[in-house]
C-alpha positions, 0 to 999 in steps of 0.5 A: 881945280877938277880932279880925274881918274883919267884925262882922255886928250883926244875925240877921235875913235880911240878917245871915244872908246876910252870914254865909253869904257871909263863910263862903264868902269865908273872912272871918274874921266874927262875927254878933251876934244878940241873941235866943236863935236867929237869924231876925229878923222871920221869926218874925213871918210866919204867912202863906205865903211865896209870893214867895221864889224857889224854893219856897213856904214855908209860914210865916216859922218854917219858913224860920227853921229852914231857914236856921238848919240852912244856918248850922249846917251851914256853920259860920258864927260866930254869937253870939245872946244878944248884945246890942250896947251900944256901937260904937266907930267911932274905935277899930273895937271893938264892945261886948256882953253875951253871958249876962252878961259884957261882951265887946269885939271889933274889927273891920275893917268892920262890917255893920248888919243890924238890921232894923226893928220895929213901929210903935206908936201912942203912945197911952194905954193902947197899952203896957199891952196890949202888956205884957199880951201882947194883940199879935195875927195875923190869920192866927193868932188869926182864930178867936179873933175870930169874932162879936166886934168888932175894931179894925185901924188902918192903910191898907197891905197888912198892914192890909187883908190882917189885916181880909179874914182877920178879916172872912172868919172872921166878925169885925165889923171896924172899919178905922180909917185916918188919911187917905182915901188907901190904900197897900194893893193893889188886890186887898186893897183890892176886897175890904176896901172892899166887905165886909159885915163891915168898917166903914171909918173915914178921917180917924180917929185912935185917941187912947186904949186902955181896959180893965184885965185886956183891951181893952175899948174905943178912944177915936177922933177922927173927923169933929172929935168924940170916939167910943168904940168897943167892941172886944175887941182892937186890931191895930196896923199902921201900918208899921214903924221902922228899928232905927238907934238903935245908929248915929245918932251915928255914921252919916248917917240919912234923915228916916225913920230909915234908915241912908242907904247907896249901892248897895254898902251902904256909909254915909257911914263907909267902913268901916261898911255897912248891910243890909236893913230898917234901909237900905231905904225901907218899900215896897221891904223884902222878904226876898229884897231882904235876902238880895241885900243881903247878898252885894253887901256882903259880897262888896265887903268881900272885895274891899276886904280883898284890896286892903288 
């Protein structure tokens, strides 16, 4: 069984940052990434990244490519296609599958950097829609909905930005939100709420999605009545949920399922840490913060290793 100073679970920005700093601080480390390549949610960012210091980046894949080149140049120890199945906090071991083989490794310190996933509505027809591949990006697919009707569910930045992009591309947008209060920034709200191509439904919830081979209509509960709306697609933008299931019986979670950590990323189990979106309130999640958390936590672990 391989033994490591640090095992990092998750290869998004936070995990990559921790691996880079582990390499720099000469920690014997292993990063386990379930996908075929590191990058996490960067693969799902199709807009320009304008708030990451250094340069304006065309999209998430461009940043991902740069990060992959960096970790390869530095010779960070990355294991892709590695799905963690069990964390044993008593014996400080981790079990994972890679290429069909069940493997085991031990750690002195563990960093959970599993990120977050898009929250779903959990309504009839949603699972079938996703399985058909009807998951759209407002940036990448805006021309697909020109002169068509599309529903967007949510009241935050992603919902409003999507509504703005699609409406400006000639789509008829129905924006559906469960309350009358929108969390989106004012620059998005000002344009969307006054756009001639956008219909707003507040205090409304989507209760079902219909269509055999593609989305054809949705069912919406609004003002106490059920309304059927014909649409050519639906974009669900209701936030993210942390990928904390792997450690839910090991470390403390808050009521939003975020892993609870101190300012150094340490959980209630002294040798287990968490960084990135899995431990950060949704309103404060960002690429920049994830990178910084990776540095802070890894430096602290390095200090602990020196003390021991």
